[in-house]
All heavy atoms as an XYZ file, in Angstrom:
657
protein
N      98.581    119.882    106.866
C      98.312    118.723    107.736
C      99.527    117.923    107.730
O     100.124    117.680    106.718
C      97.138    117.990    107.179
C      96.782    116.849    108.017
S      95.079    116.055    107.728
C      93.968    117.332    108.350
N      99.899    117.298    108.849
C     101.115    116.545    109.097
C     100.838    115.031    108.555
O      99.637    114.674    108.539
C     101.620    116.491    110.480
C     102.055    117.893    110.925
C     102.551    117.754    112.376
C     103.022    119.183    112.817
N     103.590    119.130    114.065
N     101.898    114.492    108.182
C     101.616    113.050    107.628
C     102.319    111.984    108.497
O     103.292    112.168    109.138
C     102.375    112.993    106.221
C     101.667    113.886    105.155
C     102.130    113.610    103.861
C     101.367    114.487    102.832
N     101.946    114.209    101.418
N     101.557    110.848    108.589
C     101.885    109.813    109.476
C     102.129    108.590    108.625
O     101.381    108.313    107.654
C     100.670    109.502    110.411
C     100.447    108.242    111.134
C     101.490    108.159    112.235
C      99.156    108.157    111.696
N     103.055    107.724    108.992
C     103.358    106.444    108.324
C     103.266    105.360    109.441
O     103.851    105.475    110.488
C     104.759    106.519    107.745
C     105.161    105.147    107.126
C     104.286    104.707    105.935
C     106.672    105.349    106.690
N     102.559    104.283    109.086
C     102.423    103.105    110.088
C     103.152    101.999    109.407
O     103.040    101.664    108.240
C     100.924    102.731    110.225
C     100.115    103.889    110.783
C     100.802    101.422    111.042
C      98.649    103.693    110.749
N     104.165    101.493    110.284
C     105.008    100.356    109.767
C     104.848     99.094    110.755
O     105.238     99.181    111.903
C     106.521    100.770    109.732
C     107.296     99.673    109.179
C     106.639    102.118    109.082
N     104.251     98.073    110.172
C     104.026     96.859    111.024
C     103.741     95.702    110.094
O     103.013     95.872    109.078
C     102.746     97.082    112.008
C     102.872     95.992    113.124
O     102.812     94.697    112.773
O     102.819     96.407    114.237
N     104.286     94.537    110.308
C     103.991     93.376    109.484
C     102.694     92.780    109.637
O     102.244     91.971    108.804
C     105.183     92.335    109.680
C     105.171     91.813    111.034
O     105.131     92.523    112.002
O     105.509     90.530    111.189
N     101.931     93.132    110.725
C     100.666     92.579    110.978
C      99.551     93.448    110.416
O      99.428     94.695    110.890
C     100.492     92.490    112.509
C      99.227     91.847    112.894
O      98.098     91.908    112.269
O      99.250     90.942    113.909
N      98.886     93.013    109.462
C      97.776     93.754    108.746
C      96.801     94.306    109.689
O      96.267     95.377    109.531
C      97.202     92.927    107.593
N      96.402     93.427    110.666
C      95.380     93.858    111.653
C      95.824     95.051    112.447
O      94.967     95.889    112.719
C      94.916     92.689    112.517
C      93.851     92.954    113.569
C      92.660     93.381    112.924
C      93.673     91.642    114.400
N      97.059     94.993    112.935
C      97.537     96.144    113.678
C      97.564     97.429    112.780
O      97.245     98.453    113.268
C      98.981     95.853    114.148
C      98.960     94.542    114.980
C      99.645     96.991    114.906
C      99.347     94.661    116.411
N      98.013     97.310    111.539
C      98.021     98.445    110.632
C      96.603     99.033    110.495
O      96.298    100.199    110.634
C      98.609     98.123    109.325
C     100.190     97.842    109.401
C     100.764     97.826    108.013
N      99.991     97.097    106.932
C     100.227     95.822    106.723
N     101.016     95.136    107.427
N      99.564     95.233    105.759
N      95.651     98.134    110.295
C      94.275     98.560    110.127
C      93.755     99.224    111.428
O      93.063    100.210    111.334
C      93.366     97.329    109.731
N      94.069     98.652    112.515
C      93.615     99.105    113.824
C      94.153    100.580    114.033
O      93.526    101.402    114.443
C      93.887     98.150    115.031
O      93.440     96.956    114.742
C      93.589     98.712    116.257
N      95.458    100.722    113.735
C      96.099    102.000    113.945
C      95.499    103.072    112.982
O      95.456    104.310    113.349
C      97.595    101.994    113.709
C      98.365    101.300    114.942
C      99.846    101.175    114.574
C      98.230    102.196    116.165
N      95.032    102.647    111.863
C      94.334    103.586    110.904
C      92.994    104.043    111.448
O      92.709    105.178    111.321
C      94.015    102.830    109.563
C      95.003    102.967    108.620
N      95.194    103.967    107.763
C      96.032    102.025    108.218
C      96.237    103.713    106.896
N      96.721    102.526    107.192
N      92.315    103.142    112.331
C      90.965    103.511    112.639
C      90.760    103.828    114.085
O      89.779    104.444    114.401
C      89.990    102.414    112.312
O      90.487    101.153    112.889
C      90.007    102.028    110.765
N      91.617    103.411    114.836
C      91.420    103.630    116.392
C      91.505    105.032    116.785
O      90.960    105.458    117.843
C      92.385    102.766    117.221
C      91.924    102.540    118.617
C      93.801    103.364    117.184
C      92.607    101.461    119.433
N      92.177    105.866    116.107
C      92.447    107.288    116.394
C      91.809    108.141    115.245
O      92.019    107.739    114.120
C      93.928    107.589    116.563
C      94.158    109.005    116.740
C      94.545    106.738    117.718
N      91.153    109.189    115.537
C      90.656    110.096    114.585
C      91.961    111.031    114.211
O      92.183    112.115    114.747
C      89.519    110.969    115.046
C      89.030    111.924    113.974
O      89.592    112.035    112.920
O      87.932    112.416    114.245
N      92.729    110.607    113.342
C      94.027    111.308    112.901
C      93.745    112.717    112.453
O      94.556    113.660    112.774
C      94.763    110.450    111.986
C      95.300    109.182    112.494
C      94.846    107.923    112.169
C      96.235    109.004    113.570
N      95.462    106.972    113.016
C      96.399    107.606    113.813
C      97.033    109.941    114.406
C      97.285    107.177    114.764
C      97.834    109.402    115.280
C      98.025    107.972    115.564
N      92.649    112.842    111.662
C      92.443    114.125    111.091
C      92.180    115.170    112.152
O      92.525    116.383    112.139
C      91.215    114.150    110.088
C      91.539    113.485    108.838
O      92.721    113.567    108.360
N      90.624    112.774    108.237
N      91.455    114.771    113.236
C      91.168    115.672    114.321
C      92.441    116.136    115.005
O      92.525    117.207    115.547
C      90.273    114.925    115.326
C      89.877    115.822    116.584
C      88.957    115.031    117.523
O      87.865    114.531    117.020
O      89.190    114.961    118.679
N      93.434    115.272    114.965
C      94.870    115.613    115.629
C      95.751    116.238    114.596
O      96.811    116.694    114.991
C      95.398    114.311    116.160
C      94.705    113.720    117.208
C      95.423    112.291    117.555
C      94.583    114.454    118.549
N      95.175    116.492    113.426
C      96.053    117.261    112.391
C      96.963    116.407    111.597
O      97.898    116.888    111.035
N      96.730    115.042    111.598
C      97.406    114.192    110.802
C      96.645    113.458    109.702
O      95.452    113.226    109.853
C      98.042    113.074    111.702
C      99.217    113.524    112.619
C      98.922    114.012    113.881
C     100.434    113.445    112.205
C      99.902    114.457    114.659
C     101.544    113.924    112.938
C     101.335    114.451    114.180
O     102.287    114.888    114.966
N      97.365    113.223    108.633
C      96.833    112.384    107.572
C      97.677    111.138    107.480
O      98.896    111.193    107.590
C      96.911    113.122    106.199
C      96.800    112.300    105.032
C      97.277    113.042    103.773
O      97.590    114.213    103.774
O      97.328    112.427    102.671
N      97.047    109.937    107.392
C      97.823    108.671    107.268
C      98.272    108.640    105.846
O      97.417    108.457    104.928
C      96.894    107.457    107.703
C      97.753    106.186    107.444
C      96.480    107.576    109.141
N      99.583    108.807    105.577
C     100.083    108.902    104.203
C     100.326    107.532    103.655
O     100.483    107.376    102.472
C     101.422    109.586    104.271
N     100.260    106.528    104.521
C     100.468    105.135    104.043
C     100.845    104.243    105.189
O     100.972    104.629    106.301
N     101.005    102.945    104.725
C     101.534    101.950    105.681
C     102.550    100.966    104.956
O     102.514    100.943    103.830
C     100.487    101.228    106.378
C      99.502    100.518    105.471
O      99.985     99.719    104.673
O      98.321    100.792    105.640
N     103.306    100.358    105.796
C     104.288     99.451    105.162
C     104.357     98.238    106.123
O     104.103     98.261    107.290
C     105.633    100.169    105.229
N     104.789     97.173    105.453
C     104.908     95.875    106.126
C     106.238     95.647    106.884
O     106.344     94.701    107.660
C     104.547     94.655    105.167
C     103.242     94.629    104.725
C     102.937     93.507    103.715
O     103.893     92.703    103.461
N     101.879     93.571    102.988
N     107.178     96.438    106.446
C     108.574     96.258    106.993
C     109.319     97.612    106.815
O     108.860     98.514    106.099
C     109.262     95.101    106.283
C     109.347     95.276    104.914
O     109.945     96.190    104.294
N     108.740     94.281    104.144
N     110.533     97.661    107.226
C     111.287     98.892    107.191
C     111.747     99.229    105.803
O     111.829    100.383    105.459
N     111.960     98.244    104.969
C     112.314     98.436    103.530
C     111.250     99.185    102.788
O     111.384    100.196    102.183
C     112.693     97.184    102.881
C     113.358     97.330    101.574
C     113.723     96.025    100.997
O     114.918     95.444    101.421
O     113.028     95.335    100.180
N     110.028     98.713    103.024
C     108.856     99.420    102.351
C     108.712    100.768    102.974
O     108.382    101.860    102.220
C     107.614     98.616    102.616
C     107.500     97.402    101.777
C     106.114     96.652    102.001
O     105.352     97.038    102.790
N     106.079     95.533    101.279
N     108.960    100.977    104.205
C     108.774    102.307    104.911
C     109.815    103.283    104.305
O     109.440    104.507    103.978
C     109.048    102.214    106.430
N     111.004    102.924    104.059
C     112.067    103.681    103.470
C     111.620    104.167    101.941
O     111.930    105.331    101.648
C     113.456    103.074    103.454
C     114.074    102.939    104.765
C     115.371    102.153    104.711
C     114.236    104.280    105.500
N     111.045    103.321    101.365
C     110.492    103.615     99.907
C     109.486    104.779    100.019
O     109.471    105.675     99.233
C     109.962    102.437     99.184
C     110.992    101.349     98.816
C     112.201    101.895     98.038
O     112.010    102.646     97.097
N     113.364    101.612     98.479
N     108.562    104.711    100.942
C     107.556    105.685    101.110
C     108.162    106.951    101.615
O     107.823    108.129    101.109
C     106.534    105.266    102.187
C     105.730    104.091    101.624
C     105.510    106.424    102.520
C     104.828    103.308    102.530
N     109.240    106.864    102.617
C     109.836    108.170    103.110
C     110.633    108.870    101.987
O     110.808    110.029    102.114
C     110.791    107.675    104.211
C     110.176    107.330    105.508
C     110.978    106.488    106.477
C     109.746    108.747    106.248
N     111.145    108.159    100.960
C     111.788    108.770     99.927
C     110.892    109.605     99.057
O     111.255    110.539     98.389
C     112.524    107.747     98.971
C     113.716    107.100     99.645
C     114.381    106.035     98.694
C     115.388    105.330     99.439
N     115.998    104.174     98.598
N     109.612    109.183     99.005
C     108.615    109.959     98.145
C     107.767    110.965     98.851
O     107.378    111.940     98.250
C     107.650    108.902     97.583
C     108.278    107.946     96.655
C     107.311    106.836     96.217
C     107.979    105.729     95.500
N     107.056    104.601     95.134
N     107.529    110.815    100.154
C     106.772    111.664    100.997
C     107.435    112.283    102.173
O     108.372    111.619    102.705
C     105.546    110.835    101.576
C     104.658    110.067    100.607
C     103.507    110.812    100.379
O     103.132    111.884    100.986
O     102.592    110.326     99.613
N     107.080    113.522    102.537
C     107.558    114.145    103.812
C     106.761    113.591    104.876
O     105.565    114.007    104.978
C     107.484    115.612    103.624
C     107.789    116.322    104.942
C     109.237    116.052    105.447
O     110.204    116.088    104.707
N     109.311    115.847    106.693
N     107.238    112.725    105.675
C     106.570    112.047    106.789
C     107.048    112.734    108.074
O     108.150    112.886    108.373
C     106.790    110.512    106.742
C     106.401    109.863    105.511
C     106.169    109.878    108.006
C     104.967    109.869    105.154
N     105.965    113.133    108.912
C     106.275    113.742    110.080
C     106.385    112.909    111.353
O     106.893    113.141    112.315
C     105.140    114.873    110.344
C     105.075    115.865    109.216
O     106.140    116.622    109.119
O     104.155    115.777    108.469
N     105.567    111.717    111.218
C     105.535    110.747    112.313
C     105.469    109.350    111.871
O     104.723    109.090    110.950
C     104.199    111.096    113.220
C     103.842    110.170    114.349
C     105.007    110.241    115.416
C     102.555    110.556    114.916
N     106.250    108.576    112.349
C     106.297    107.110    112.095
C     105.985    106.205    113.299
O     106.673    106.475    114.354
C     107.822    106.752    111.515
C     107.766    105.203    111.278
C     108.061    107.500    110.202
N     105.033    105.402    113.157
C     104.764    104.365    114.147
C     105.401    103.093    113.612
O     105.104    102.674    112.522
C     103.278    104.106    114.341
C     102.458    105.009    115.165
C     102.066    106.205    114.825
C     102.292    104.609    116.545
C     101.408    107.159    115.675
C     101.611    105.457    117.362
C     101.106    106.684    116.977
N     106.338    102.508    114.346
C     106.922    101.336    113.809
C     107.004    100.196    114.864
O     107.225    100.484    116.032
C     108.404    101.617    113.256
O     108.951    100.380    112.632
C     109.265    102.094    114.359
N     106.783     99.042    114.344
C     107.011     97.797    115.050
C     108.447     97.516    115.131
O     109.208     98.030    114.295
C     106.207     96.683    114.461
C     106.190     95.416    115.284
O     106.399     95.466    116.458
O     105.843     94.349    114.701
N     108.883     96.698    116.045
C     110.285     96.341    116.123
C     110.638     95.022    115.421
O     111.624     94.922    114.768
C     110.717     96.162    117.643
C     110.727     97.579    118.304
S     111.763     98.850    117.584
C     113.384     98.285    117.935
N     109.705     94.094    115.553
C     109.960     92.688    114.926
C     109.148     92.627    113.713
O     107.981     92.412    113.624
C     109.484     91.657    115.923
C     110.574     90.848    116.355
C     110.204     89.697    117.264
C     110.987     88.589    116.664
N     111.193     87.477    117.386
N     109.886     92.614    112.573
C     109.297     92.539    111.183
C     110.237     91.817    110.288
O     111.547     91.874    110.540
C     108.977     93.968    110.601
C     108.064     94.767    111.415
S     107.964     96.498    110.624
C     109.452     97.101    111.191
N     109.845     91.146    109.254
C     110.707     90.439    108.262
C     111.385     91.491    107.351
O     110.996     92.654    107.371
C     109.813     89.614    107.471
C     108.401     90.229    107.564
C     108.396     90.961    108.838
N     112.389     91.072    106.608
C     113.121     91.867    105.742
C     114.020     92.934    106.410
O     115.242     92.861    106.333
C     112.324     92.417    104.572
C     111.593     91.294    103.880
C     113.144     93.242    103.643
C     110.663     91.658    102.925
N     113.336     94.049    106.900
C     114.057     95.013    107.762
C     113.205     95.275    108.885
O     112.091     95.820    108.749
C     114.233     96.324    106.871
C     114.915     97.377    107.771
S     115.128     98.974    106.882
C     116.447     98.644    105.741
N     113.795     95.031    110.170
C     112.953     95.221    111.300
C     113.175     96.639    111.840
O     113.947     97.434    111.325
C     113.361     94.189    112.436
C     114.715     94.253    112.898
O     115.398     95.256    112.691
O     115.211     93.241    113.497
N     112.467     96.996    112.964
C     112.531     98.272    113.598
C     113.967     98.668    114.111
O     114.387     99.758    114.070
N     114.724     97.628    114.597
C     116.051     97.941    115.019
C     117.007     98.317    113.884
O     117.862     99.123    114.159
C     116.712     96.715    115.694
C     115.992     96.345    117.014
S     116.124     97.637    118.297
C     117.911     97.641    118.586
N     116.740     97.919    112.641
C     117.504     98.358    111.583
C     116.972     99.621    110.961
O     117.717    100.413    110.505
C     117.420     97.285    110.382
C     118.112     95.906    110.853
C     117.720     94.823    109.879
O     116.528     94.574    109.563
N     118.759     94.175    109.407
N     115.699     99.861    111.070
C     115.087    101.062    110.571
C     115.325    102.417    111.472
O     115.662    103.322    110.811
C     113.527    100.912    110.520
C     112.764    102.126    110.033
C     113.158    102.459    108.603
C     111.227    101.706    110.120
N     115.364    102.153    112.753
C     115.590    103.274    113.634
C     116.805    104.157    113.323
O     116.731    105.347    113.345
C     115.466    102.907    115.125
C     114.147    102.497    115.604
C     114.151    101.987    116.988
C     113.162    103.650    115.511
N     117.980    103.531    113.257
C     119.139    104.336    113.000
C     119.064    105.101    111.635
O     119.608    106.319    111.593
C     120.309    103.352    112.952
C     119.803    102.129    113.504
C     118.271    102.152    113.391
N     118.549    104.501    110.655
C     118.338    105.192    109.394
C     117.488    106.515    109.587
O     117.815    107.458    109.088
C     117.780    104.242    108.298
C     118.811    103.051    107.988
C     117.528    105.013    106.923
C     118.253    101.990    107.290
N     116.307    106.226    110.206
C     115.456    107.367    110.470
C     116.132    108.487    111.201
O     116.040    109.601    110.885
C     114.189    106.897    111.265
C     113.168    105.948    110.473
C     112.101    105.509    111.454
C     112.786    106.583    109.244
N     116.847    108.096    112.229
C     117.474    109.131    113.042
C     118.650    109.846    112.397
O     118.934    111.031    112.796
C     118.048    108.515    114.422
O     119.077    107.587    114.124
N     119.133    109.264    111.387
C     120.277    109.974    110.672
C     119.825    110.697    109.466
O     120.144    111.793    109.120
C     121.417    109.001    110.266
C     122.128    108.394    111.413
C     122.385    109.604    109.212
C     122.999    107.225    111.258
N     118.917    110.007    108.678
C     118.478    110.586    107.398
C     117.151    111.487    107.442
O     116.872    112.237    106.593
C     118.250    109.446    106.328
C     119.553    108.812    105.999
C     119.325    107.736    104.877
O     118.344    107.591    104.307
N     120.476    106.919    104.776
N     116.336    111.112    108.481
C     115.062    111.861    108.577
C     114.936    112.512    109.915
O     114.126    112.135    110.760
C     113.867    110.874    108.285
C     113.989    110.214    106.979
C     114.622    109.023    106.721
C     113.488    110.893    105.798
C     114.820    108.505    105.519
C     113.604    110.366    104.542
C     114.254    109.189    104.427
O     114.390    108.558    103.152
N     115.834    113.451    110.281
C     115.960    114.046    111.627
C     114.713    114.841    112.032
O     114.506    114.970    113.179
C     117.205    114.858    111.675
O     117.086    115.910    110.598
C     118.469    114.064    111.436
N     113.854    115.176    111.159
C     112.604    116.063    111.396
C     111.496    115.053    111.667
O     110.417    115.526    111.948
C     112.380    117.028    110.388
C     113.398    118.134    110.345
O     114.055    118.446    111.386
O     113.557    118.800    109.285
N     111.659    113.759    111.503
C     110.504    112.830    111.664
C     110.530    112.298    113.062
O     111.511    111.700    113.570
C     110.763    111.733    110.756
O     110.717    112.238    109.353
C     109.585    110.648    110.777
N     109.326    112.419    113.727
C     109.195    111.848    115.061
C     108.921    110.301    114.908
O     108.263    109.919    113.986
C     108.115    112.449    115.786
C     108.381    113.855    116.279
C     108.070    114.949    115.506
C     109.093    114.081    117.434
C     108.460    116.245    115.847
C     109.403    115.358    117.844
C     109.125    116.383    117.051
N     109.381    109.500    115.812
C     109.212    108.073    115.845
C     108.580    107.611    117.089
O     108.988    107.957    118.154
C     110.564    107.383    115.724
C     111.342    108.002    114.402
C     110.430    105.860    115.577
C     112.887    107.717    114.472
N     107.563    106.727    116.994
C     106.959    106.056    118.095
C     107.141    104.596    117.800
O     106.716    104.093    116.782
C     105.536    106.410    118.264
C     105.399    107.929    118.503
C     104.826    105.556    119.352
C     103.955    108.463    118.713
N     107.682    103.874    118.786
C     107.900    102.397    118.640
C     106.726    101.753    119.288
O     106.405    102.045    120.430
C     109.308    101.983    119.255
C     109.491    100.488    119.208
C     110.465    102.657    118.512
N     106.180    100.768    118.597
C     105.093     99.949    119.059
C     105.681     98.408    118.965
O     106.402     98.130    118.067
C     103.837    100.046    118.342
C     104.066     99.915    116.800
C     103.296    101.422    118.593
C     102.819     99.963    116.004
N     105.268     97.684    119.976
C     105.825     96.247    119.874
C     104.894     95.346    120.743
O     104.286     95.795    121.591
C     107.285     96.146    120.405
O     107.732     94.987    120.137
């Protein structure tokens, strides 16, 4: 099963993304969620993540800072930007 990471500073958005889609039916497991890009990178260091949903505007490390890191260090990870 592929793993999904949800990155958004809004807890309601993270919870909604967890529940609005039947991820298991699509072959994905929600491996975790993060409030900002810095937390996302910590998860990515520990887990093989196949798909990242990320917000653009977040405190500490936003999506604009996270995207280049993902594209260079995690080339096999697909990224969907939400905003």
